[in-house]
Structures are given as C-alpha cells and as structure tokens.
C-alpha positions, 0 to 999 in steps of 0.5 A: 499500500502506498501513501496518497500524496497531496499538494497545492496547499499553498499559505501565504500566497495572494488575497486570503479574504472576501466577503460574501453577498447574497450568498456568493463570494469569489476568492481564487486562492488555495485558502482562505476565510470568507466572511458572509453577509449578516445572516438572519437564518432560521432555526433548522434552516440552511444558508448556502454559500457559493465560492467561485474559485479557479483554483478548485477541481471537481476531484479536490478535497477541500477542508471547511471550518465554520466559525462565528463572525459577529453572530451570536445566536443559533448553532451554525454547523457545517452541513456540506461542502461540494467542490465542482470545477472552479467552484465550492458549494457550502451548506451550512445548518442552523441547528438551533431548536429555536434562534436564528443566526443575528450576524456574520460567520466566518467560513475557513477553506483549504484545497487539498489536491490529490498528486 
C-alpha cells in the first residue's frame, strides 16, 4: 500500500479573505476565509454559500470550517461542502431549536489536491 500525496496547499500567497454578498463570494486562492453577509437564517434552516474559485477542481478535497463572526445566536454547523471545477458550494445548517443567526459567519477553507 502506498501513501497518497496531496499538493497545492499554498499558505501565505495572494488574497486570503473575501466577503460574501447574497450567498456568493469569489476568492481565487488555495486557502482563505469568507465572511458571510449578515445572516438571519432561521432555526433548523440552511444557508448556502457559493464560492467561485479558479483553483478548485471537482476531484479536490476541500476542508471547510465554520465559526462565528459577529453572529451570537443559533448553532452554525457545516452540513456539506461540494467542490466542482471552479467552485465550491457550502451548506451551513442552523442546528439550534429556536434561535436564528443574527450576524456574520467566518467560513475557512483549504484545498488539497491529490497528486
């Protein structure tokens, strides 16, 4: 059994941050953070963020984490992250029983490419 190597994880190169508008953002880098627009996603609902990124291929592994930006309510949880050539669709569920989101989220991503 041979080990799988992953490449193209580039740190410290280019613009690393972007702000989403209406559930969409563009950031052409191997890693970075997207700040969502201010959200009011209801309890048990899902917010969808589409990242346009020329570095992403459909076969890539993209690691995604979600943290509160200015949001202090609800329970944001990464539901899915689906890469396609040139984009990544990220679904963030609000797992709280009754509270809606009330601010921004910080969505961090890093692309791993199988060699």
